[in-house]
N, C-alpha and C positions, 0 to 999 in steps of 0.2 A: 295807514301804512306803517309797518314795523321798521325800526331803526336797527341796522346791522353794525355791530361793533366788534373789532378784532381784539382779542385778549393778548396783551403784549408782555405778560409776565415771563413767558418762556423764551426770552431772548438768547440765553446761553444754552439752548437745547443741544447744540452739536457737542459741546463739551461734556454735558451730562450723558448724552447718548454713548459717547466713546468711553467715558469713565465707568459706566454701569452696564455697558454692552446691551443696550436696549434700542429699539427702533427710534429714530429721531422724532417721529410723530408722537410716540408714547412719552418720550422725554419732555416734549413741549406741553403735552396735556398735563403731566404730573406737575410741571413747573407752574402752569396756569392755575392749578389747584393749591399752590403753595405747599406742596408736600415736601417735608424736610428729610424724612427717612424713607428712601425709595424701597429698600429691601423689605422693611416692615409693611409698607403699603401693598407691595406686589405679592408678598407672601405672609399674610397675617396668620399668626398662630398664638397659642397661649403664652409661649415664652416671651415673645417680643411685643405683645399687645396689652397685656394686663398691667395696670398700675396698682401699687399697694393700697388696698382699701383703707388702711389706717392713716393714710395721708389726708383723708377727708375729715374735716372738723367734726368733733363730737363722736366720731366712730367708736373710739375706745369706750366712751361712756355708754353708748347705745349697746355695744356688745356685752359689756358687764351687766347691764340692766336685764337684757334678754336672757343671758345665761343664768343669772340669779332667779329669774322667773321660771326657767325650765327646771333648774335643779331643786327648786322649792315647790314645784307642782302648782304654780300659780296660773290663773286664767288669763289668757292672752287673746285680745281681739284685734284683728286687722281691719282697718277702715280705709277702703279704697275710693275710687271715683267711678263715674258711670260711663266713661269712654273706653276705647280699646286699650290705651295705656294704663288706665285704672284697672281694667280687667287683668292685664298682663302683670301689673305690679302686685295685685292681690294674689294671683296664682303663684307668682314667684315666692312671695312670703309664706303662703299656705303650704306649698310643697316643700319649700326650703326648710321651714321650721318644723314641718311634719315629721322629719327624720328624728327629731329630738323630743317632741312632746305631742300628746293628744289633747292637751288642755287648750285647744285652739279653736277659734271661731272667727267669723268675718261679718262685716256689714258694709253696705254700699248705699249712699244716699239716693233717694228718689229725686230725679231731676225736677219734677213738678212740685213736690211737697216740701222737700228738704233743701233744694238748691245745691249749689256746688260746695264740696268739702264737708268736713266734720261739723255737725250741727249740734245744738243743745239737745235735740230730740234723740240723736244717736248716742250722745253721752248719757242721757237719762236711761236709755235701754241698757247701757253698760253698767250703770249703777244697779238697776234691777237685777241684772244677771250676775252680780258679784264679780265683775271683771277687775283684775288687778293691774293689768297693763294694756294700754292702747298703743298700737303702732299704726300711724297713718302712712299711706303711700300715694304718691301722685297728688297729694294735697296736704294742707296743714300749715304752710309757711305764712299764710295770712290769718290763721285762726288764733288771734291774740287772746280774745276774751274766752273762747272755747277751751283753750289749753288751761287757762286760769280756773275755769269752771271744773274741769276734770280733776285737777290737782286739789282744788278746794274740797272735792268729794272723795278724796283719798285714793284716786286712781293715778298711777304713774303714766306718763305719755311720752312716746318717742315720735317725733315728726321726721318722716323721710319724704322729700319732695325735690322738685327740680325747677319749680317756677320762680319767677323773679321775686325778690324780697320787697317788702314795703319800705318806702323811704319817705321821710317827712323832714323838710328843711335840710335835705342832704344827709340826714341821719337815718341809719338802717334800723328798722324796728323788727326784732326777732321775737317769736313767741317764747314765753317763759316755760318751755317744756323741759322735761328731764334731760333730753338730748335732741338736738336739731341737726339732722344729717341732710345737707343740701349744698352742693358745690357752688351754688350761686351766691352764697354768703360772702361778703367782702373779705372777711378774715379767713376764709377757707383756702388752703394752699393746694388743694387737689389739682393736678396738672391738666385735667380735661374737664371743662365746664359743661359740655353739651350732652350730658346724659339725659335720657328720658326718665320718667318716674320709675319704670321697671328696671332701668339701668342702675339707679340709686338703690332700689330694693335689692337687686342682685349683689351689689357691692357689700351690703349689710350681711347677706347670707354668706358671701365669700369670707368676710371678716370673722363671722361666727365659726365657720368651718376651720379657719386657721387657728383661732383661739382654742377650739376643741381638739386640735391636733390632726385634722383630716386633710388639710391642704385645699388650695383654691379649685383644683380640677374636679373635686368630688361632686360638685353641684352643676356641672356644665349641661346636664340634661334640662336645667331650667332655662337655658338660652332659647328653647323653642318659644317660650313666652316672651322673653326679653326682646327677641328679634321682632316679634309682632309689634310690641310697644314702640320700639325704636323706629321702625318703618312708618307706622301709622301716625306717630306723633311728629313726624317730619323733623327730626333732629339731624345734626350733621353726620353724614356717613363717613367719618374719618376716625382715626385713633381707635379707641376701644370699641366704638360703635360699629366700625367696619368688621371687627372680629365677631362681635355679638351677632351680627346679621349673617355673616358667612358661616359660622359654626351653627347658629340657630337654624338656618335653612337646612343644614345637614341633619340636625336633630329632628326637625319637622318632617322631613322626607323619610325618616326612619322611625317615626314615633310609635309608641305603644299606646298612646292615649286614644281611646276609642272615640271620644267626643270630637277630637280634632280630625281623626280619620273620617268620621261621619259627615262633618261639615264640609270637608274637602270634596267628598263624594257628591253631596247634595247640591253643591254650588257648581258642579260640572267641570271641575279642574281635571284635565286629562293627563297632563304632563307633570313633571316635577314642580312643586311649589317654588315660586321665585318672588322677588321683591314686588312685582306687579300683582301677583296673586294675593300677597299679604295686604298691600295698600288699597287695592281696588275690588277685591272679591271677599276675602275672609274678614278683613278688618271692618268693612262697612256692615257686614251681617252682625258682628258682635256689637258694634256701635249702635245698630238699630234697636237692640234690646233696651239700652239705656235711654234712647230717645223716645220710644213709643210704648215701652212696657217697664220692665225692671231689669237693670243690668245684672242682677243675680242669675238670670237665665244663662248668660255667657259663662259665668263662673261654674254654675252647676253642670253645664255642658261638659266641662273639662274634669269635674270632680265626681259626678255620679257614676257608680259602677253598674247600675242597672241599664242594660243595653236598650231596652224598650224606652226607658225614660230619656236616654241620651238621643235616640233617634227622633223622639218627639221634640226635644229642645232644638235640635239642628233644623228640623222642619219649620218650627216656629220662627227661628232666627232668619231663615231664608225668606219666609213670608213677610216678616216685619220689614226686611230690607226692601222688598218689592213695594210695600206700602210707603216706606220712606222715600223711595224714588219718585213715586207719584206726588206725594206732598211737596217734595222739593221742586218739582217741575211747576206745579201750580203756584207755589210761593215765588219762584223765580220770575214767572210771567207777571205776577202782580207787582213785583219790585221794579221790573223794567217799565211797566206802564206808569208807575208812580214817578220814576225818574224822568221819563220822556215827556210827561205831561205837566210837570211842575217846575218851579224855579230851582229845585234840587240839582238839576243837571248842570247848573252853573257853579255849584259848590266844589271846593277842592276835596273835601271829605264828605262822602255820601252817607248821610244819617237818615235812615228810612224807618218810619213806624208803619208797619203793615198789619192791618186788621185781618183777623181770621186765619192766620197761619199757625202751625204748630210751633211752639217756641223751641222745640228740640232741633228743628232744621234751620234755625236762623244762621248758624255758622256756615252751613253748606251753601245756603243762598248768598250769604255775604261773600264767600269765596268766588262764586260764579259771577256775581255782579262786579266784584273787584277785577276779575279777569276780563269781563266785557268792556269796562270803562277804564281800566288801569288806574283806578283811584282807590284810596283807602275807603273801606265800606263798613258801616255798622247797620245791622238789620235788627230791629226790635219788634216785639208784639206784646199784647196784653197778657199778663200772667193771670193766675187764678185770683189774685187780688187785683181787681179791675183798675185800680189807680196806679198800679206798678207795672212798668214795662221791663221786660227782660230781653236781652239780646246778646249777640256775638259780633265781633269785629274781625276783619281780615285786612291785611295791609300789603303795601308794595315796599320794595327794598329801601326806597328813599324816605320812608316815613315810619319811625318807631312808634307804633300805635300805643304801646304800653306807657312809655315815657310821656308822649304827647297828651294822652288822656289823663295820666296821673296828675298833671298840673291842676286838673279840675275835679279831683277826687271828692271835694265837698258836695258835688252834685249827686254822687252815687250813693245808693244804699249798700251795694256790694260791688267789688271790682277786683279783677286779677288778670294775669296773662303774661305775655312776653312780647318782644319787638314786632312780631308778625301777626299776632292774634290776641284777642282779649274777650272777656265775658263780663257783663255788668248788668245791674238792675238800677232803675232810676224812676223817680216819681214822674208821671206823665206830664204834670204841670211844669216841670223844669226842663223838659226836652228841648223846646224851641230855643230857650236861652243858652242851653249847652251847645246846641248845633251852631248858633251864631258865634259864640265865643271860640269854639274850636276852629271854625273856619277863619275868623278874624286873626287867630293865632298862627294860622298856617303859613309856612315859608316855602311851600311847594310852588314850582314854576310849571309853565306849559310843557316844558321839556320833560319834566318828571312824569307826565301823563302819557308819554309816548312809550309803547312797549319796546323794550330793547332786547335784542337777541345777541348774546355774546358768542362769538365764533372762536373756536380753539385754534383753527389753522385753515389756511387754504390748502386744498389737496385735489389734484387732478383725478376725476372720476375714473379715467381709463387706467389709472395706476392701482386701483383697488383690487386686491386679490384675497383669497380665502385666508392666507396666513396672516395678513394684516388685520382682518376682521377678528381672528382669534386673539391676536395681541390686544386689540381694543377691548374685547370681551373679558380679558384678564383683569381689567380695571373694575369689573363689577364687584359688589352691588352698587348700582347707580342710585342717586338720590340727592338730598340736600347737601350742598357743598362738594358733592362729587357727581355732578350731572352727567348724563350721557353726552359724550363728546359731539360737538357740532362742527362739521367741516363745510367748506364753501368752494365753489368753482364757478367760473364765468364762461359765457359764450358757449352754452350747451345747446346743441340743435335738437329741436323736437321732431321726432319721427312721427309720433301720433300721441294724442291724449284723448281720453274718454272717461266718462263717469260710469262707475260699475257699482256692484253691491246690491243687496236685497232692497235697500232704500235709495239706491242710486245716489249715494252720498260719499263715495270714495273716488278719488281721482287717480287713474292709472295712466302712466306715461311710458313711452319708450324713447330713450334719449340716445344721442350720438355724439361721441367725442373722439377725434383722431381716428376715425373709421372703426371705432369700437362701440357697439350698442350695449346699452345697459337698461334694465327695467327699473322703474321708480314707482312709488306709491305715496299718496298723500291723504291723510285722514282729517287733520284739523284744518278748518276753513276751506275744505276741498271745493265746495260748490262756489264759494266766493272767488277762489283762485281760478277755477275753470272759466267762470264768467269774465274774469280779468283777462285771461288769455284770448277769449273770443273777441273781447272789445279791443285788445291791443293789436291783434293780427287780422281781425276782420272775418266776416262770415265766409268770405271767398276761400278761406283756408280749409273749410270743411271738405272732406273727401267722401267717398261712398260709404265709409263706415259711419253708421248713425251716431249722432252726437259725438263726433270725434274731430280732432284737429290733425291735419297733416300738411306740413309746410316747411319752408326753409327758415323758419323763425328760430331765433336764439334767445335763451333766457339765462339768468344767473340763478343759482340755487344754493340753499343751505340744506344740509342733509347729514344723516349718519348711515353708515353702511351696515347691512345685516345679511344673514344667509336665509334665504327663503327655501324651506324644505317642503315641497309639495309632491305628493305621490312618490316619496322616496327619491325625488330628483332635487338636488341642491343647486341653487343659482344665487348669484350675488344680486342684491336688490338695494336700492337707495330708498330710505324712508325720508321723505322731504319734510323739512321744518318750515320752509318758506321759499318763495320764488318771486322773481321780478324780471 
């Protein structure tokens, strides 16, 4: 059973509502999200959202190095990463620098053979190709030896990244690159730390444009890529990121990029692309290339000017994503079986070595297992080197997986990440000892394993109207640190409830409050909740509607209101988060 908690940050919402002339509920929601500048949040634009890129540590050095390379016709290579943010970062730098030079190339590591980040193999290719300058994006902050290797071979290197820095004995270890642009550095005074890799890359392009006399707004078409990285890497949708996504979606829905248009069409997106489209349709297709083939497919999709090639790339990406879904489901089932049938289920941190799964889906499986058990989860499998396990971890808010695992860095062959996710490789012989030590070191309690739903406010469902829903929608885009508002109400009478949908896995209800009926729908845990209602109110509540409930039963609900537009008829509908 989920635990419901009221967010109490918005205590002075009446005062804020009056001062800024906004609906009291909107004021409470903004206060709950600890928004300081209401005008900027409600009306994000270039003037009120951008921070000076030169506030970022080493930005001035990086800009001078890049401009020197451009003006002296030197060879520049972008080295990205194999996920969506890596794709977005790579495209941001390629398109952004492409205005100034054609001495530009890129490389992305192969997940299986190179592993994460810039490798010696990639640097060796740069040496062979007479590259003068390497710019990493969405990686590089942990490439200590690799940066030294590049410089020792006469190649200048700029690291742009957003991942956590390495710390040893509380001391920060920074690569000896020619410039390191990463707001996570302790000595970096940039006011917003939660940029994704593409966001950091974009700030570099902004800074170059400023130095070259063009201004920050000349490169806003790049936000179509930055918005993808921002959404798919699940960084805070506040501050600059809010504008990146808002403006980026505008750029995407008016894009001239044939590759993006083609992928949108082939994935079946009918309406305007939104945050959901980016995070759950477009992003996974691009991610699938890096998981099961080469991430360069995603870059070439956006770069190739041959329409036939582009259509082929889009088709391959969609097919790879379908394959990825199947592999994920198979791996998830294996992971559940392992947890349920071993002593692992008693651990605070679930560390599962699963034989026979594709290492590229470990992170997705870890996320699903984490959701199922509400425990930090690490999923590993054998790499091409049979003695080495590779894996990905996903965590819960109560457990900083990067810092907690970092204590045991001596166990790892490689390791990186942030508070909610990590990736690592480890000798198989060391795994059991690592699992034991991590769990012995755990300070998690049983309370931490209970899924908590944070409620923004109680609100009577009979008071919901179209105008209020539009006001709530003005808070979009929703995502990390700006979640879709959750409201609650008590003693709602059920008129009827039934299972619907192609797979009979959606719960539809008609509810009654103060003589006003309202439709409701539930997707997550729908079957479980329907069975809960049957058990709670008894089978005698069934009426002549097959598989439906009709009674004087009352329930409490958590919901967010939305407008259901069906056959050009608009109705208010509640999307239920939970009920009891």
